[in-house]
mmCIF file of the N, C-alpha and C atoms, coordinates in Angstrom:
data_MODEL
# 
_entry.id   MODEL 
# 
loop_
_atom_site.group_PDB 
_atom_site.id 
_atom_site.type_symbol 
_atom_site.label_atom_id 
_atom_site.label_alt_id 
_atom_site.label_comp_id 
_atom_site.label_asym_id 
_atom_site.label_entity_id 
_atom_site.label_seq_id 
_atom_site.pdbx_PDB_ins_code 
_atom_site.Cartn_x 
_atom_site.Cartn_y 
_atom_site.Cartn_z 
_atom_site.occupancy 
_atom_site.B_iso_or_equiv 
_atom_site.pdbx_formal_charge 
_atom_site.auth_seq_id 
_atom_site.auth_comp_id 
_atom_site.auth_asym_id 
_atom_site.auth_atom_id 
_atom_site.pdbx_PDB_model_num 
ATOM 1   N N  . MET A 1 1  ? 0.835   -1.174  0.000   1.00 0.00 ? 1  MET A N  1 
ATOM 2   C CA . MET A 1 1  ? 0.000   0.000   0.000   1.00 0.00 ? 1  MET A CA 1 
ATOM 3   C C  . MET A 1 1  ? 0.881   1.239   0.000   1.00 0.00 ? 1  MET A C  1 
ATOM 4   N N  . LYS A 1 2  ? 0.432   2.280   -0.676  1.00 0.00 ? 2  LYS A N  1 
ATOM 5   C CA . LYS A 1 2  ? 1.175   3.533   -0.771  1.00 0.00 ? 2  LYS A CA 1 
ATOM 6   C C  . LYS A 1 2  ? 0.629   4.538   0.236   1.00 0.00 ? 2  LYS A C  1 
ATOM 7   N N  . SER A 1 3  ? 1.503   5.132   1.049   1.00 0.00 ? 3  SER A N  1 
ATOM 8   C CA . SER A 1 3  ? 1.087   6.131   2.020   1.00 0.00 ? 3  SER A CA 1 
ATOM 9   C C  . SER A 1 3  ? 0.907   7.479   1.339   1.00 0.00 ? 3  SER A C  1 
ATOM 10  N N  . THR A 1 4  ? -0.192  8.174   1.686   1.00 0.00 ? 4  THR A N  1 
ATOM 11  C CA . THR A 1 4  ? -0.436  9.510   1.129   1.00 0.00 ? 4  THR A CA 1 
ATOM 12  C C  . THR A 1 4  ? 0.029   10.599  2.081   1.00 0.00 ? 4  THR A C  1 
ATOM 13  N N  . GLY A 1 5  ? 0.244   10.259  3.329   1.00 0.00 ? 5  GLY A N  1 
ATOM 14  C CA . GLY A 1 5  ? 0.616   11.257  4.323   1.00 0.00 ? 5  GLY A CA 1 
ATOM 15  C C  . GLY A 1 5  ? -0.567  12.072  4.817   1.00 0.00 ? 5  GLY A C  1 
ATOM 16  N N  . ILE A 1 6  ? -1.776  11.723  4.397   1.00 0.00 ? 6  ILE A N  1 
ATOM 17  C CA . ILE A 1 6  ? -2.989  12.441  4.782   1.00 0.00 ? 6  ILE A CA 1 
ATOM 18  C C  . ILE A 1 6  ? -3.587  11.763  6.008   1.00 0.00 ? 6  ILE A C  1 
ATOM 19  N N  . VAL A 1 7  ? -3.892  12.556  7.024   1.00 0.00 ? 7  VAL A N  1 
ATOM 20  C CA . VAL A 1 7  ? -4.520  12.036  8.242   1.00 0.00 ? 7  VAL A CA 1 
ATOM 21  C C  . VAL A 1 7  ? -5.809  12.810  8.467   1.00 0.00 ? 7  VAL A C  1 
ATOM 22  N N  . ARG A 1 8  ? -6.892  12.105  8.743   1.00 0.00 ? 8  ARG A N  1 
ATOM 23  C CA . ARG A 1 8  ? -8.186  12.727  9.012   1.00 0.00 ? 8  ARG A CA 1 
ATOM 24  C C  . ARG A 1 8  ? -8.775  12.130  10.277  1.00 0.00 ? 8  ARG A C  1 
ATOM 25  N N  . LYS A 1 9  ? -9.491  12.930  11.046  1.00 0.00 ? 9  LYS A N  1 
ATOM 26  C CA . LYS A 1 9  ? -10.187 12.457  12.241  1.00 0.00 ? 9  LYS A CA 1 
ATOM 27  C C  . LYS A 1 9  ? -11.595 12.001  11.860  1.00 0.00 ? 9  LYS A C  1 
ATOM 28  N N  . ILE A 1 10 ? -12.105 11.057  12.600  1.00 0.00 ? 10 ILE A N  1 
ATOM 29  C CA . ILE A 1 10 ? -13.478 10.591  12.430  1.00 0.00 ? 10 ILE A CA 1 
ATOM 30  C C  . ILE A 1 10 ? -14.359 11.463  13.314  1.00 0.00 ? 10 ILE A C  1 
ATOM 31  N N  . ASP A 1 11 ? -15.478 11.965  12.770  1.00 0.00 ? 11 ASP A N  1 
ATOM 32  C CA . ASP A 1 11 ? -16.356 12.814  13.581  1.00 0.00 ? 11 ASP A CA 1 
ATOM 33  C C  . ASP A 1 11 ? -17.263 11.951  14.462  1.00 0.00 ? 11 ASP A C  1 
ATOM 34  N N  . SER A 1 12 ? -18.121 12.606  15.230  1.00 0.00 ? 12 SER A N  1 
ATOM 35  C CA . SER A 1 12 ? -18.971 11.886  16.193  1.00 0.00 ? 12 SER A CA 1 
ATOM 36  C C  . SER A 1 12 ? -19.975 10.952  15.524  1.00 0.00 ? 12 SER A C  1 
ATOM 37  N N  . LEU A 1 13 ? -20.233 11.138  14.224  1.00 0.00 ? 13 LEU A N  1 
ATOM 38  C CA . LEU A 1 13 ? -21.142 10.251  13.490  1.00 0.00 ? 13 LEU A CA 1 
ATOM 39  C C  . LEU A 1 13 ? -20.402 9.175   12.706  1.00 0.00 ? 13 LEU A C  1 
ATOM 40  N N  . GLY A 1 14 ? -19.070 9.104   12.865  1.00 0.00 ? 14 GLY A N  1 
ATOM 41  C CA . GLY A 1 14 ? -18.285 8.070   12.200  1.00 0.00 ? 14 GLY A CA 1 
ATOM 42  C C  . GLY A 1 14 ? -17.867 8.434   10.787  1.00 0.00 ? 14 GLY A C  1 
ATOM 43  N N  . ARG A 1 15 ? -17.963 9.701   10.424  1.00 0.00 ? 15 ARG A N  1 
ATOM 44  C CA . ARG A 1 15 ? -17.631 10.135  9.068   1.00 0.00 ? 15 ARG A CA 1 
ATOM 45  C C  . ARG A 1 15 ? -16.195 10.637  8.978   1.00 0.00 ? 15 ARG A C  1 
ATOM 46  N N  . ILE A 1 16 ? -15.636 10.500  7.773   1.00 0.00 ? 16 ILE A N  1 
ATOM 47  C CA . ILE A 1 16 ? -14.354 11.117  7.458   1.00 0.00 ? 16 ILE A CA 1 
ATOM 48  C C  . ILE A 1 16 ? -14.521 11.880  6.148   1.00 0.00 ? 16 ILE A C  1 
ATOM 49  N N  . VAL A 1 17 ? -13.644 12.834  5.905   1.00 0.00 ? 17 VAL A N  1 
ATOM 50  C CA . VAL A 1 17 ? -13.662 13.592  4.653   1.00 0.00 ? 17 VAL A CA 1 
ATOM 51  C C  . VAL A 1 17 ? -12.493 13.127  3.804   1.00 0.00 ? 17 VAL A C  1 
ATOM 52  N N  . LEU A 1 18 ? -12.784 12.727  2.564   1.00 0.00 ? 18 LEU A N  1 
ATOM 53  C CA . LEU A 1 18 ? -11.722 12.385  1.624   1.00 0.00 ? 18 LEU A CA 1 
ATOM 54  C C  . LEU A 1 18 ? -11.293 13.675  0.939   1.00 0.00 ? 18 LEU A C  1 
ATOM 55  N N  . PRO A 1 19 ? -10.024 14.044  1.028   1.00 0.00 ? 19 PRO A N  1 
ATOM 56  C CA . PRO A 1 19 ? -9.564  15.299  0.438   1.00 0.00 ? 19 PRO A CA 1 
ATOM 57  C C  . PRO A 1 19 ? -9.829  15.363  -1.065  1.00 0.00 ? 19 PRO A C  1 
ATOM 58  N N  . ILE A 1 20 ? -10.109 16.568  -1.555  1.00 0.00 ? 20 ILE A N  1 
ATOM 59  C CA . ILE A 1 20 ? -10.436 16.762  -2.971  1.00 0.00 ? 20 ILE A CA 1 
ATOM 60  C C  . ILE A 1 20 ? -9.305  16.275  -3.879  1.00 0.00 ? 20 ILE A C  1 
ATOM 61  N N  . GLU A 1 21 ? -8.063  16.450  -3.459  1.00 0.00 ? 21 GLU A N  1 
ATOM 62  C CA . GLU A 1 21 ? -6.934  16.005  -4.281  1.00 0.00 ? 21 GLU A CA 1 
ATOM 63  C C  . GLU A 1 21 ? -6.984  14.490  -4.491  1.00 0.00 ? 21 GLU A C  1 
ATOM 64  N N  . LEU A 1 22 ? -7.322  13.778  -3.438  1.00 0.00 ? 22 LEU A N  1 
ATOM 65  C CA . LEU A 1 22 ? -7.425  12.322  -3.512  1.00 0.00 ? 22 LEU A CA 1 
ATOM 66  C C  . LEU A 1 22 ? -8.609  11.909  -4.379  1.00 0.00 ? 22 LEU A C  1 
ATOM 67  N N  . ARG A 1 23 ? -9.759  12.581  -4.186  1.00 0.00 ? 23 ARG A N  1 
ATOM 68  C CA . ARG A 1 23 ? -10.943 12.258  -4.996  1.00 0.00 ? 23 ARG A CA 1 
ATOM 69  C C  . ARG A 1 23 ? -10.694 12.534  -6.466  1.00 0.00 ? 23 ARG A C  1 
ATOM 70  N N  . ARG A 1 24 ? -10.002 13.617  -6.769  1.00 0.00 ? 24 ARG A N  1 
ATOM 71  C CA . ARG A 1 24 ? -9.697  13.928  -8.179  1.00 0.00 ? 24 ARG A CA 1 
ATOM 72  C C  . ARG A 1 24 ? -8.755  12.903  -8.783  1.00 0.00 ? 24 ARG A C  1 
ATOM 73  N N  . SER A 1 25 ? -7.711  12.546  -8.058  1.00 0.00 ? 25 SER A N  1 
ATOM 74  C CA . SER A 1 25 ? -6.724  11.615  -8.611  1.00 0.00 ? 25 SER A CA 1 
ATOM 75  C C  . SER A 1 25 ? -7.309  10.218  -8.803  1.00 0.00 ? 25 SER A C  1 
ATOM 76  N N  . LEU A 1 26 ? -8.313  9.861   -8.002  1.00 0.00 ? 26 LEU A N  1 
ATOM 77  C CA . LEU A 1 26 ? -8.933  8.540   -8.109  1.00 0.00 ? 26 LEU A CA 1 
ATOM 78  C C  . LEU A 1 26 ? -10.266 8.568   -8.845  1.00 0.00 ? 26 LEU A C  1 
ATOM 79  N N  . ASP A 1 27 ? -10.636 9.749   -9.382  1.00 0.00 ? 27 ASP A N  1 
ATOM 80  C CA . ASP A 1 27 ? -11.870 9.924   -10.143 1.00 0.00 ? 27 ASP A CA 1 
ATOM 81  C C  . ASP A 1 27 ? -13.101 9.496   -9.337  1.00 0.00 ? 27 ASP A C  1 
ATOM 82  N N  . VAL A 1 28 ? -13.171 9.978   -8.089  1.00 0.00 ? 28 VAL A N  1 
ATOM 83  C CA . VAL A 1 28 ? -14.312 9.711   -7.215  1.00 0.00 ? 28 VAL A CA 1 
ATOM 84  C C  . VAL A 1 28 ? -15.132 10.989  -7.133  1.00 0.00 ? 28 VAL A C  1 
ATOM 85  N N  . GLY A 1 29 ? -16.371 10.939  -7.641  1.00 0.00 ? 29 GLY A N  1 
ATOM 86  C CA . GLY A 1 29 ? -17.244 12.104  -7.664  1.00 0.00 ? 29 GLY A CA 1 
ATOM 87  C C  . GLY A 1 29 ? -18.155 12.167  -6.458  1.00 0.00 ? 29 GLY A C  1 
ATOM 88  N N  . ASP A 1 30 ? -18.909 13.259  -6.361  1.00 0.00 ? 30 ASP A N  1 
ATOM 89  C CA . ASP A 1 30 ? -19.808 13.485  -5.226  1.00 0.00 ? 30 ASP A CA 1 
ATOM 90  C C  . ASP A 1 30 ? -20.849 12.381  -5.059  1.00 0.00 ? 30 ASP A C  1 
ATOM 91  N N  . ALA A 1 31 ? -21.388 11.885  -6.149  1.00 0.00 ? 31 ALA A N  1 
ATOM 92  C CA . ALA A 1 31 ? -22.469 10.901  -6.065  1.00 0.00 ? 31 ALA A CA 1 
ATOM 93  C C  . ALA A 1 31 ? -21.979 9.454   -6.190  1.00 0.00 ? 31 ALA A C  1 
ATOM 94  N N  . ASP A 1 32 ? -20.661 9.258   -6.311  1.00 0.00 ? 32 ASP A N  1 
ATOM 95  C CA . ASP A 1 32 ? -20.130 7.908   -6.461  1.00 0.00 ? 32 ASP A CA 1 
ATOM 96  C C  . ASP A 1 32 ? -20.261 7.118   -5.160  1.00 0.00 ? 32 ASP A C  1 
ATOM 97  N N  . SER A 1 33 ? -20.371 5.815   -5.303  1.00 0.00 ? 33 SER A N  1 
ATOM 98  C CA . SER A 1 33 ? -20.439 4.923   -4.145  1.00 0.00 ? 33 SER A CA 1 
ATOM 99  C C  . SER A 1 33 ? -19.074 4.284   -3.929  1.00 0.00 ? 33 SER A C  1 
ATOM 100 N N  . LEU A 1 34 ? -18.755 4.000   -2.677  1.00 0.00 ? 34 LEU A N  1 
ATOM 101 C CA . LEU A 1 34 ? -17.516 3.316   -2.336  1.00 0.00 ? 34 LEU A CA 1 
ATOM 102 C C  . LEU A 1 34 ? -17.849 2.002   -1.645  1.00 0.00 ? 34 LEU A C  1 
ATOM 103 N N  . GLU A 1 35 ? -17.091 0.956   -1.986  1.00 0.00 ? 35 GLU A N  1 
ATOM 104 C CA . GLU A 1 35 ? -17.219 -0.323  -1.296  1.00 0.00 ? 35 GLU A CA 1 
ATOM 105 C C  . GLU A 1 35 ? -16.232 -0.320  -0.140  1.00 0.00 ? 35 GLU A C  1 
ATOM 106 N N  . ILE A 1 36 ? -16.604 -0.932  0.959   1.00 0.00 ? 36 ILE A N  1 
ATOM 107 C CA . ILE A 1 36 ? -15.753 -0.995  2.138   1.00 0.00 ? 36 ILE A CA 1 
ATOM 108 C C  . ILE A 1 36 ? -15.340 -2.450  2.355   1.00 0.00 ? 36 ILE A C  1 
ATOM 109 N N  . TYR A 1 37 ? -14.028 -2.670  2.399   1.00 0.00 ? 37 TYR A N  1 
ATOM 110 C CA . TYR A 1 37 ? -13.480 -3.996  2.645   1.00 0.00 ? 37 TYR A CA 1 
ATOM 111 C C  . TYR A 1 37 ? -12.670 -3.960  3.938   1.00 0.00 ? 37 TYR A C  1 
ATOM 112 N N  . VAL A 1 38 ? -12.546 -5.094  4.587   1.00 0.00 ? 38 VAL A N  1 
ATOM 113 C CA . VAL A 1 38 ? -11.685 -5.225  5.757   1.00 0.00 ? 38 VAL A CA 1 
ATOM 114 C C  . VAL A 1 38 ? -10.686 -6.321  5.458   1.00 0.00 ? 38 VAL A C  1 
ATOM 115 N N  . ASP A 1 39 ? -9.394  -5.999  5.640   1.00 0.00 ? 39 ASP A N  1 
ATOM 116 C CA . ASP A 1 39 ? -8.309  -6.955  5.431   1.00 0.00 ? 39 ASP A CA 1 
ATOM 117 C C  . ASP A 1 39 ? -7.490  -6.982  6.714   1.00 0.00 ? 39 ASP A C  1 
ATOM 118 N N  . GLY A 1 40 ? -7.811  -7.917  7.601   1.00 0.00 ? 40 GLY A N  1 
ATOM 119 C CA . GLY A 1 40 ? -7.175  -7.936  8.914   1.00 0.00 ? 40 GLY A CA 1 
ATOM 120 C C  . GLY A 1 40 ? -7.615  -6.718  9.702   1.00 0.00 ? 40 GLY A C  1 
ATOM 121 N N  . ASP A 1 41 ? -6.663  -5.859  10.064  1.00 0.00 ? 41 ASP A N  1 
ATOM 122 C CA . ASP A 1 41 ? -7.003  -4.636  10.791  1.00 0.00 ? 41 ASP A CA 1 
ATOM 123 C C  . ASP A 1 41 ? -6.963  -3.404  9.890   1.00 0.00 ? 41 ASP A C  1 
ATOM 124 N N  . THR A 1 42 ? -7.035  -3.620  8.565   1.00 0.00 ? 42 THR A N  1 
ATOM 125 C CA . THR A 1 42 ? -6.983  -2.538  7.584   1.00 0.00 ? 42 THR A CA 1 
ATOM 126 C C  . THR A 1 42 ? -8.346  -2.345  6.940   1.00 0.00 ? 42 THR A C  1 
ATOM 127 N N  . ILE A 1 43 ? -8.782  -1.096  6.825   1.00 0.00 ? 43 ILE A N  1 
ATOM 128 C CA . ILE A 1 43 ? -10.019 -0.755  6.128   1.00 0.00 ? 43 ILE A CA 1 
ATOM 129 C C  . ILE A 1 43 ? -9.637  -0.261  4.738   1.00 0.00 ? 43 ILE A C  1 
ATOM 130 N N  . VAL A 1 44 ? -10.255 -0.827  3.712   1.00 0.00 ? 44 VAL A N  1 
ATOM 131 C CA . VAL A 1 44 ? -9.964  -0.459  2.330   1.00 0.00 ? 44 VAL A CA 1 
ATOM 132 C C  . VAL A 1 44 ? -11.229 0.102   1.697   1.00 0.00 ? 44 VAL A C  1 
ATOM 133 N N  . LEU A 1 45 ? -11.127 1.270   1.086   1.00 0.00 ? 45 LEU A N  1 
ATOM 134 C CA . LEU A 1 45 ? -12.234 1.866   0.336   1.00 0.00 ? 45 LEU A CA 1 
ATOM 135 C C  . LEU A 1 45 ? -11.940 1.715   -1.141  1.00 0.00 ? 45 LEU A C  1 
ATOM 136 N N  . LYS A 1 46 ? -12.933 1.267   -1.896  1.00 0.00 ? 46 LYS A N  1 
ATOM 137 C CA . LYS A 1 46 ? -12.760 1.076   -3.334  1.00 0.00 ? 46 LYS A CA 1 
ATOM 138 C C  . LYS A 1 46 ? -13.974 1.658   -4.043  1.00 0.00 ? 46 LYS A C  1 
ATOM 139 N N  . LYS A 1 47 ? -13.728 2.366   -5.140  1.00 0.00 ? 47 LYS A N  1 
ATOM 140 C CA . LYS A 1 47 ? -14.839 2.915   -5.912  1.00 0.00 ? 47 LYS A CA 1 
ATOM 141 C C  . LYS A 1 47 ? -15.705 1.755   -6.399  1.00 0.00 ? 47 LYS A C  1 
ATOM 142 N N  . TYR A 1 48 ? -16.996 1.848   -6.126  1.00 0.00 ? 48 TYR A N  1 
ATOM 143 C CA . TYR A 1 48 ? -17.923 0.779   -6.487  1.00 0.00 ? 48 TYR A CA 1 
ATOM 144 C C  . TYR A 1 48 ? -18.199 0.817   -7.985  1.00 0.00 ? 48 TYR A C  1 
ATOM 145 N N  . GLN A 1 49 ? -18.002 -0.308  -8.625  1.00 0.00 ? 49 GLN A N  1 
ATOM 146 C CA . GLN A 1 49 ? -18.292 -0.449  -10.040 1.00 0.00 ? 49 GLN A CA 1 
ATOM 147 C C  . GLN A 1 49 ? -19.191 -1.671  -10.196 1.00 0.00 ? 49 GLN A C  1 
ATOM 148 N N  . PRO A 1 50 ? -20.470 -1.452  -10.493 1.00 0.00 ? 50 PRO A N  1 
ATOM 149 C CA . PRO A 1 50 ? -21.351 -2.609  -10.649 1.00 0.00 ? 50 PRO A CA 1 
ATOM 150 C C  . PRO A 1 50 ? -20.886 -3.489  -11.811 1.00 0.00 ? 50 PRO A C  1 
ATOM 151 N N  . ALA A 1 51 ? -20.933 -4.771  -11.612 1.00 0.00 ? 51 ALA A N  1 
ATOM 152 C CA . ALA A 1 51 ? -20.449 -5.707  -12.626 1.00 0.00 ? 51 ALA A CA 1 
ATOM 153 C C  . ALA A 1 51 ? -21.568 -6.649  -13.058 1.00 0.00 ? 51 ALA A C  1 
ATOM 154 N N  . CYS A 1 52 ? -21.396 -7.210  -14.238 1.00 0.00 ? 52 CYS A N  1 
ATOM 155 C CA . CYS A 1 52 ? -22.351 -8.167  -14.805 1.00 0.00 ? 52 CYS A CA 1 
ATOM 156 C C  . CYS A 1 52 ? -22.417 -9.419  -13.925 1.00 0.00 ? 52 CYS A C  1 
ATOM 157 N N  . ILE A 1 53 ? -23.632 -9.894  -13.682 1.00 0.00 ? 53 ILE A N  1 
ATOM 158 C CA . ILE A 1 53 ? -23.797 -11.085 -12.838 1.00 0.00 ? 53 ILE A CA 1 
ATOM 159 C C  . ILE A 1 53 ? -23.307 -12.354 -13.528 1.00 0.00 ? 53 ILE A C  1 
ATOM 160 N N  . PHE A 1 54 ? -23.179 -12.315 -14.851 1.00 0.00 ? 54 PHE A N  1 
ATOM 161 C CA . PHE A 1 54 ? -22.758 -13.506 -15.588 1.00 0.00 ? 54 PHE A CA 1 
ATOM 162 C C  . PHE A 1 54 ? -21.250 -13.576 -15.793 1.00 0.00 ? 54 PHE A C  1 
ATOM 163 N N  . CYS A 1 55 ? -20.633 -12.473 -16.255 1.00 0.00 ? 55 CYS A N  1 
ATOM 164 C CA . CYS A 1 55 ? -19.218 -12.527 -16.617 1.00 0.00 ? 55 CYS A CA 1 
ATOM 165 C C  . CYS A 1 55 ? -18.319 -11.628 -15.774 1.00 0.00 ? 55 CYS A C  1 
ATOM 166 N N  . GLY A 1 56 ? -18.900 -10.739 -14.981 1.00 0.00 ? 56 GLY A N  1 
ATOM 167 C CA . GLY A 1 56 ? -18.099 -9.861  -14.136 1.00 0.00 ? 56 GLY A CA 1 
ATOM 168 C C  . GLY A 1 56 ? -17.633 -8.581  -14.808 1.00 0.00 ? 56 GLY A C  1 
ATOM 169 N N  . GLU A 1 57 ? -17.983 -8.378  -16.066 1.00 0.00 ? 57 GLU A N  1 
ATOM 170 C CA . GLU A 1 57 ? -17.604 -7.163  -16.803 1.00 0.00 ? 57 GLU A CA 1 
ATOM 171 C C  . GLU A 1 57 ? -18.251 -5.945  -16.169 1.00 0.00 ? 57 GLU A C  1 
ATOM 172 N N  . ALA A 1 58 ? -17.481 -4.833  -16.069 1.00 0.00 ? 58 ALA A N  1 
ATOM 173 C CA . ALA A 1 58 ? -18.009 -3.618  -15.440 1.00 0.00 ? 58 ALA A CA 1 
ATOM 174 C C  . ALA A 1 58 ? -18.377 -2.540  -16.452 1.00 0.00 ? 58 ALA A C  1 
ATOM 175 N N  . ARG A 1 59 ? -18.074 -2.753  -17.736 1.00 0.00 ? 59 ARG A N  1 
ATOM 176 C CA . ARG A 1 59 ? -18.412 -1.749  -18.767 1.00 0.00 ? 59 ARG A CA 1 
ATOM 177 C C  . ARG A 1 59 ? -19.739 -2.092  -19.441 1.00 0.00 ? 59 ARG A C  1 
ATOM 178 N N  . ASP A 1 60 ? -20.452 -1.058  -19.846 1.00 0.00 ? 60 ASP A N  1 
ATOM 179 C CA . ASP A 1 60 ? -21.733 -1.203  -20.567 1.00 0.00 ? 60 ASP A CA 1 
ATOM 180 C C  . ASP A 1 60 ? -22.740 -2.056  -19.793 1.00 0.00 ? 60 ASP A C  1 
ATOM 181 N N  . VAL A 1 61 ? -22.819 -1.829  -18.493 1.00 0.00 ? 61 VAL A N  1 
ATOM 182 C CA . VAL A 1 61 ? -23.723 -2.595  -17.643 1.00 0.00 ? 61 VAL A CA 1 
ATOM 183 C C  . VAL A 1 61 ? -25.022 -1.820  -17.440 1.00 0.00 ? 61 VAL A C  1 
ATOM 184 N N  . VAL A 1 62 ? -26.144 -2.525  -17.560 1.00 0.00 ? 62 VAL A N  1 
ATOM 185 C CA . VAL A 1 62 ? -27.451 -1.945  -17.259 1.00 0.00 ? 62 VAL A CA 1 
ATOM 186 C C  . VAL A 1 62 ? -28.144 -2.846  -16.239 1.00 0.00 ? 62 VAL A C  1 
ATOM 187 N N  . SER A 1 63 ? -29.068 -2.257  -15.523 1.00 0.00 ? 63 SER A N  1 
ATOM 188 C CA . SER A 1 63 ? -29.815 -3.022  -14.538 1.00 0.00 ? 63 SER A CA 1 
ATOM 189 C C  . SER A 1 63 ? -31.067 -3.597  -15.198 1.00 0.00 ? 63 SER A C  1 
ATOM 190 N N  . PHE A 1 64 ? -31.287 -4.900  -15.044 1.00 0.00 ? 64 PHE A N  1 
ATOM 191 C CA . PHE A 1 64 ? -32.476 -5.568  -15.574 1.00 0.00 ? 64 PHE A CA 1 
ATOM 192 C C  . PHE A 1 64 ? -33.099 -6.364  -14.439 1.00 0.00 ? 64 PHE A C  1 
ATOM 193 N N  . LYS A 1 65 ? -34.286 -5.949  -14.015 1.00 0.00 ? 65 LYS A N  1 
ATOM 194 C CA . LYS A 1 65 ? -34.992 -6.603  -12.910 1.00 0.00 ? 65 LYS A CA 1 
ATOM 195 C C  . LYS A 1 65 ? -34.104 -6.738  -11.672 1.00 0.00 ? 65 LYS A C  1 
ATOM 196 N N  . GLY A 1 66 ? -33.355 -5.656  -11.378 1.00 0.00 ? 66 GLY A N  1 
ATOM 197 C CA . GLY A 1 66 ? -32.515 -5.625  -10.195 1.00 0.00 ? 66 GLY A CA 1 
ATOM 198 C C  . GLY A 1 66 ? -31.183 -6.334  -10.325 1.00 0.00 ? 66 GLY A C  1 
ATOM 199 N N  . ARG A 1 67 ? -30.849 -6.805  -11.510 1.00 0.00 ? 67 ARG A N  1 
ATOM 200 C CA . ARG A 1 67 ? -29.570 -7.501  -11.748 1.00 0.00 ? 67 ARG A CA 1 
ATOM 201 C C  . ARG A 1 67 ? -28.779 -6.746  -12.804 1.00 0.00 ? 67 ARG A C  1 
ATOM 202 N N  . ASN A 1 68 ? -27.458 -6.694  -12.651 1.00 0.00 ? 68 ASN A N  1 
ATOM 203 C CA . ASN A 1 68 ? -26.597 -6.019  -13.613 1.00 0.00 ? 68 ASN A CA 1 
ATOM 204 C C  . ASN A 1 68 ? -26.180 -6.987  -14.713 1.00 0.00 ? 68 ASN A C  1 
ATOM 205 N N  . VAL A 1 69 ? -26.397 -6.567  -15.975 1.00 0.00 ? 69 VAL A N  1 
ATOM 206 C CA . VAL A 1 69 ? -26.064 -7.396  -17.129 1.00 0.00 ? 69 VAL A CA 1 
ATOM 207 C C  . VAL A 1 69 ? -25.322 -6.528  -18.143 1.00 0.00 ? 69 VAL A C  1 
ATOM 208 N N  . CYS A 1 70 ? -24.184 -7.014  -18.663 1.00 0.00 ? 70 CYS A N  1 
ATOM 209 C CA . CYS A 1 70 ? -23.401 -6.255  -19.634 1.00 0.00 ? 70 CYS A CA 1 
ATOM 210 C C  . CYS A 1 70 ? -23.970 -6.425  -21.042 1.00 0.00 ? 70 CYS A C  1 
ATOM 211 N N  . LYS A 1 71 ? -23.461 -5.614  -21.963 1.00 0.00 ? 71 LYS A N  1 
ATOM 212 C CA . LYS A 1 71 ? -23.939 -5.612  -23.345 1.00 0.00 ? 71 LYS A CA 1 
ATOM 213 C C  . LYS A 1 71 ? -23.750 -6.978  -24.021 1.00 0.00 ? 71 LYS A C  1 
ATOM 214 N N  . ALA A 1 72 ? -22.580 -7.588  -23.822 1.00 0.00 ? 72 ALA A N  1 
ATOM 215 C CA . ALA A 1 72 ? -22.292 -8.879  -24.464 1.00 0.00 ? 72 ALA A CA 1 
ATOM 216 C C  . ALA A 1 72 ? -23.228 -9.969  -23.944 1.00 0.00 ? 72 ALA A C  1 
ATOM 217 N N  . CYS A 1 73 ? -23.463 -9.990  -22.663 1.00 0.00 ? 73 CYS A N  1 
ATOM 218 C CA . CYS A 1 73 ? -24.348 -11.020 -22.105 1.00 0.00 ? 73 CYS A CA 1 
ATOM 219 C C  . CYS A 1 73 ? -25.791 -10.768 -22.493 1.00 0.00 ? 73 CYS A C  1 
ATOM 220 N N  . ARG A 1 74 ? -26.194 -9.491  -22.596 1.00 0.00 ? 74 ARG A N  1 
ATOM 221 C CA . ARG A 1 74 ? -27.556 -9.187  -23.075 1.00 0.00 ? 74 ARG A CA 1 
ATOM 222 C C  . ARG A 1 74 ? -27.739 -9.727  -24.490 1.00 0.00 ? 74 ARG A C  1 
ATOM 223 N N  . ALA A 1 75 ? -26.713 -9.546  -25.340 1.00 0.00 ? 75 ALA A N  1 
ATOM 224 C CA . ALA A 1 75 ? -26.791 -10.050 -26.715 1.00 0.00 ? 75 ALA A CA 1 
ATOM 225 C C  . ALA A 1 75 ? -26.855 -11.572 -26.727 1.00 0.00 ? 75 ALA A C  1 
ATOM 226 N N  . ALA A 1 76 ? -26.065 -12.216 -25.876 1.00 0.00 ? 76 ALA A N  1 
ATOM 227 C CA . ALA A 1 76 ? -26.090 -13.678 -25.808 1.00 0.00 ? 76 ALA A CA 1 
ATOM 228 C C  . ALA A 1 76 ? -27.428 -14.185 -25.330 1.00 0.00 ? 76 ALA A C  1 
ATOM 229 N N  . LEU A 1 77 ? -28.013 -13.505 -24.358 1.00 0.00 ? 77 LEU A N  1 
ATOM 230 C CA . LEU A 1 77 ? -29.334 -13.900 -23.847 1.00 0.00 ? 77 LEU A CA 1 
ATOM 231 C C  . LEU A 1 77 ? -30.406 -13.689 -24.907 1.00 0.00 ? 77 LEU A C  1 
ATOM 232 N N  . ALA A 1 78 ? -30.311 -12.603 -25.662 1.00 0.00 ? 78 ALA A N  1 
ATOM 233 C CA . ALA A 1 78 ? -31.296 -12.325 -26.718 1.00 0.00 ? 78 ALA A CA 1 
ATOM 234 C C  . ALA A 1 78 ? -31.224 -13.400 -27.797 1.00 0.00 ? 78 ALA A C  1 
ATOM 235 N N  . GLY A 1 79 ? -30.040 -13.942 -28.062 1.00 0.00 ? 79 GLY A N  1 
ATOM 236 C CA . GLY A 1 79 ? -29.874 -14.982 -29.063 1.00 0.00 ? 79 GLY A CA 1 
ATOM 237 C C  . GLY A 1 79 ? -30.399 -16.339 -28.639 1.00 0.00 ? 79 GLY A C  1 
ATOM 238 N N  . MET A 1 80 ? -30.768 -16.491 -27.385 1.00 0.00 ? 80 MET A N  1 
ATOM 239 C CA . MET A 1 80 ? -31.279 -17.763 -26.864 1.00 0.00 ? 80 MET A CA 1 
ATOM 240 C C  . MET A 1 80 ? -32.747 -17.963 -27.172 1.00 0.00 ? 80 MET A C  1 
ATOM 241 N N  . GLU A 1 81 ? -33.425 -16.919 -27.622 1.00 0.00 ? 81 GLU A N  1 
ATOM 242 C CA . GLU A 1 81 ? -34.876 -17.022 -27.860 1.00 0.00 ? 81 GLU A CA 1 
ATOM 243 C C  . GLU A 1 81 ? -35.201 -17.854 -29.057 1.00 0.00 ? 81 GLU A C  1 
# 
């Protein structure tokens, strides 16, 4: 892991502020979601990218009946009819 040298305090509601420089460099916008992982005693934040339920692809994904499906899998499913 790479250290940024940035230290932030957690407020009384458990929130932290991600500095704008970090959000810009990682392309994290105001409305983006972050996934939270725990690795031993380390907390990892990762930009959430919904993936296709069939192949795991994260590009060209749309939601269909609450499930994420990519363009290629949609085409494959359409060909099954």
